[in-house]
C-alpha positions, -999 to 999 in steps of 0.1 A, spaced: -1 0 0 12 36 -6 17 59 21 -6 92 30 20 113 10 18 92 -22 -20 92 -17 -23 130 -15 2 137 -40 -19 116 -65 -54 128 -52 -42 166 -62 -33 157 -95 -69 140 -97 -85 165 -83 -71 193 -110 -78 167 -134 -113 163 -127 -118 201 -124 -104 204 -162 -124 177 -175 -156 190 -162 -148 221 -184 -137 196 -216 -173 178 -208 -190 210 -223 -170 210 -253 -184 203 -290 -170 177 -316 -152 205 -332 -138 219 -300 -119 187 -293 -109 181 -325 -93 215 -327 -76 203 -295 -62 169 -306 -53 180 -338 -33 212 -330 -15 187 -305 -6 163 -331 4 193 -357 24 211 -330 45 177 -321 48 167 -357 70 198 -367 101 185 -376 123 207 -357 102 198 -324 101 163 -333 138 159 -338 145 178 -309 121 154 -285 136 122 -306 172 134 -295 161 139 -263 145 105 -259 175 89 -269 201 108 -249 179 98 -218 173 64 -226 200 53 -249 177 32 -265 163 27 -302 171 51 -332 167 88 -333 152 87 -369 128 60 -358 114 83 -328 112 112 -349 91 95 -375 68 85 -348 59 120 -343 64 135 -378 44 105 -397 28 79 -373 8 102 -348 -6 127 -381 -13 93 -395 -34 82 -364 -51 113 -361 -63 110 -397 -82 76 -388 -95 87 -355 -107 121 -365 -135 106 -385 -150 90 -355 -177 106 -336 -167 111 -298 -191 137 -285 -231 133 -281 -248 110 -303 -228 91 -325 -246 65 -341 -285 59 -349 -296 24 -362 -333 31 -375 -335 -8 -380 -330 -17 -344 -342 16 -331 -312 20 -309 -293 55 -306 -257 57 -295 -242 83 -273 -203 86 -262 -196 97 -230 -160 104 -213 -147 80 -190 -136 107 -166 -97 107 -159 -74 81 -175 -43 69 -159 -16 69 -188 12 44 -183 44 56 -205 71 30 -210 106 40 -217 109 23 -250 82 49 -264 84 77 -241 83 102 -269 52 93 -286 29 71 -258 18 105 -239 7 123 -273 -13 93 -284 -30 87 -249 -34 126 -245 -51 130 -280 -75 101 -280 -81 109 -244 -93 147 -252 -112 136 -282 -132 116 -260 -135 144 -234 -109 129 -210 -86 145 -188 -51 124 -189 -24 117 -163 7 102 -174 28 78 -152 65 80 -169 89 53 -165 118 67 -142 144 62 -169 126 83 -196 108 110 -174 126 138 -188 113 133 -220 78 125 -212 77 156 -188 85 176 -219 62 163 -242 33 169 -216 47 205 -210 44 210 -249 10 196 -248 1 219 -218 11 249 -238 -12 240 -269 -42 235 -246 -34 270 -228 -30 285 -265 -66 276 -273 -79 285 -240 -84 252 -227 -77 239 -192 -40 229 -189 -47 203 -166 -64 181 -190 -28 165 -193 -7 161 -164 23 139 -156 38 127 -125 72 147 -120 90 121 -100 77 85 -110 76 52 -91 58 22 -91 41 31 -61 29 66 -76 17 48 -106 0 21 -84 -16 49 -64 -27 70 -96 -44 39 -112 -63 32 -78 -78 68 -81 -80 75 -116 -113 61 -135 -95 38 -162 -59 29 -169 -45 28 -206 -16 6 -194 15 3 -220 48 -9 -205 63 -41 -187 43 -70 -178 44 -62 -141 28 -25 -147 5 -43 -169 -9 -68 -143 -8 -40 -117 -31 -22 -138 -56 -51 -141 -49 -53 -104 -59 -16 -92 -93 -22 -86 -105 -2 -115 -109 -10 -154 -79 -12 -174 -65 -15 -211 -36 -34 -211 -9 -47 -236 6 -83 -236 42 -95 -245 51 -95 -279 72 -121 -294 64 -120 -334 68 -152 -352 70 -148 -388 67 -179 -412 88 -178 -447 76 -201 -473 88 -213 -507 65 -192 -526 80 -158 -522 111 -139 -535 136 -145 -506 157 -114 -515 125 -92 -510 113 -110 -480 146 -106 -464 143 -69 -468 110 -65 -455 120 -87 -425 152 -63 -419 132 -31 -422 105 -46 -396 134 -59 -371 155 -28 -373 131 -1 -368 139 16 -336 165 -8 -331 136 -35 -324 124 -16 -293 87 -22 -301 71 -54 -292 60 -59 -329 95 -64 -340 101 -99 -359 116 -121 -329 118 -153 -351 116 -166 -387 101 -200 -392 115 -211 -427 107 -237 -451 135 -264 -453 140 -263 -492 148 -224 -488 163 -224 -453 200 -221 -464 191 -196 -491 171 -174 -469 198 -172 -446 220 -159 -473 194 -137 -482 195 -123 -445 230 -120 -447 229 -100 -479 202 -77 -460 225 -72 -435 224 -98 -408 254 -116 -389 245 -155 -387 258 -162 -354 278 -194 -350 271 -219 -321 300 -206 -300 284 -170 -307 252 -179 -298 261 -192 -265 279 -161 -257 248 -139 -266 226 -160 -243 249 -154 -216 245 -116 -219 209 -109 -231 192 -123 -201 202 -116 -164 183 -139 -138 157 -149 -164 149 -113 -176 160 -94 -204 192 -71 -199 185 -32 -205 220 -33 -215 208 -51 -250 171 -36 -253 170 -12 -284 208 -11 -282 230 -11 -315 246 -43 -330 279 -29 -320 272 -29 -283 255 -64 -281 284 -79 -298 308 -61 -274 291 -72 -246 291 -110 -255 325 -105 -267 320 -112 -305 334 -101 -337 305 -88 -360 312 -63 -390 306 -26 -385 278 -27 -413 257 -56 -399 225 -43 -388 211 -73 -370 222 -106 -355 208 -139 -364 207 -172 -343 196 -206 -351 174 -226 -329 152 -257 -331 129 -258 -298 107 -234 -280 101 -230 -243 122 -221 -210 151 -245 -221 152 -223 -254 156 -186 -244 159 -174 -279 124 -184 -286 112 -156 -262 110 -120 -266 142 -105 -269 135 -64 -274 169 -64 -291 184 -67 -327 185 -103 -324 163 -127 -346 158 -162 -340 159 -185 -372 138 -219 -375 135 -247 -400 101 -263 -409 93 -293 -431 54 -293 -438 32 -262 -430 16 -283 -400 51 -282 -384 51 -245 -391 18 -238 -375 28 -260 -345 62 -240 -340 46 -206 -340 22 -221 -315 49 -235 -294 69 -201 -294 37 -180 -286 25 -202 -259 60 -198 -243 61 -157 -249 37 -138 -265 3 -157 -267 -23 -136 -281 1 -109 -298 9 -113 -333 24 -137 -361 30 -130 -397 38 -150 -432 53 -143 -462 35 -164 -490 13 -164 -517 -7 -192 -510 -38 -180 -492 -49 -213 -476 -18 -213 -457 -25 -176 -447 -62 -189 -434 -48 -219 -417 -21 -201 -397 -47 -174 -386 -74 -201 -376 -50 -222 -356 -28 -197 -338 -37 -179 -307 -29 -144 -323 -50 -112 -327 -32 -101 -357 -16 -122 -386 7 -99 -409 8 -111 -446 38 -99 -467 47 -68 -449 74 -54 -426 59 -71 -392 75 -43 -370 60 -16 -391 26 -30 -400 12 -44 -369 3 -12 -354 -13 -1 -383 0 14 -412 -10 32 -445 -2 -3 -464 -30 -20 -446 -65 -16 -426 -54 -22 -389 -63 7 -368 -33 27 -363 -19 24 -326 6 22 -301 -15 -1 -279 -20 -38 -290 -44 -56 -274 -40 -93 -271 -73 -106 -259 -77 -132 -234 -50 -151 -243 -23 -125 -233 -44 -114 -202 -60 -83 -220 -97 -72 -223 -94 -67 -261 -79 -87 -287 -75 -58 -315 -55 -25 -316 -64 -2 -290 -81 29 -307 -104 59 -304 -136 34 -298 -117 23 -267 -113 57 -249 -150 65 -242 -183 50 -226 -214 46 -245 -252 50 -236 -278 34 -258 -312 45 -264 -338 16 -270 -368 29 -287 -399 4 -292 -404 -15 -323 -434 -24 -343 -423 -63 -340 -439 -93 -323 -423 -122 -306 -420 -148 -336 -428 -186 -332 -403 -213 -320 -391 -224 -357 -381 -187 -365 -365 -181 -332 -344 -214 -336 -337 -212 -373 -329 -238 -395 -320 -264 -370 -351 -263 -352 -361 -298 -361 -329 -313 -349 -330 -290 -320 -364 -299 -309 -357 -340 -313 -333 -340 -285 -346 -360 -256 -336 -363 -219 -345 -383 -191 -370 -365 -167 -352 -352 -139 -317 -357 -157 
């Protein structure tokens, strides 16, 4: 339990947020769209975005400045383009056939957990979607990236002030800690949880509703129907974005046996270093500490990972590939690595490939995502039907496409729900519709109760033929 000082500190933030939210609750759709759009536009200006990206890198030493800048200059505007089409104020839908009118209403005050791996974009994403739905937002930054998150929140507050809106619609814990984050989640109305597994579990245990994310560990199948060089380059793009800091970055490739050796050569041509058995052992010794991924390798350059492991890797190499045969605790490379290390598997039949994807995600990443590079539509559907994954990415760089992209129809987001498989409430990309409550008006319809045959449909005769013993 937190002490009284923690409680009072958070209570003060929440009270200011509630006062600000009461004002926002009177805003029209046009007014909230203006606030949200101005926040995105301001923070997507190249000079400011570059400053924030450099700040995030300097503070965390994780990821790539260019990737972080692109989240602000390209990803956030793309997200806004999608969500601005959705009504979030007042009556948002009326279905004449059912007689149902749907009204959107705010949650109130949202606790927004901000991970160190995305400290530059997550506070913008959650603030923008929160404000569009007339909520106030309080950010709980990771201690390792609080400077960047505080700076971003301050910019957002400046934008709000410039538009005569209450600046306390968005606040940030200045001296973050796990106890303050826990207290925040307990006092706010709902939590948008992005971060470590421990923090997501804490969100679900806070006593308040929460939208969480599950562990990533994207497994990508490569079959013999695709161009090897083009596919290897897509995997390079997905794997190396922001130095693999994202949960959607490719973590394993499962490759058909007849093309396995050729595909390793294609990966090498795309910039991979193929590790020997000895190098693999040295990498394993440094990537994990006490069963957890070492922060010394998370989103760090290949050169640093290689130096840490004491292996020689050419300066032009962009990621490292290790070969593996099994999944589970005895095969740590089958788990999420959050680093520029990719695991390669070989499969014979497609059933073997599906079984391997299942085994890997059962160990780490259940409910999250997988991908496939094939031209065989039956294989795509089989993978989707038989794996416990919320997204199946087809012939695209997984790390780029999984959170929504101009090249696919997924909702653009920074929060990826993993369903009950991953311990989450939703199995889709968390987007605007998850940021508000709804009230439904049900009007009377001019219709009557149908007969039993209509109620039970075409199976009625078989249903009605079922007999049981009396009292059974």
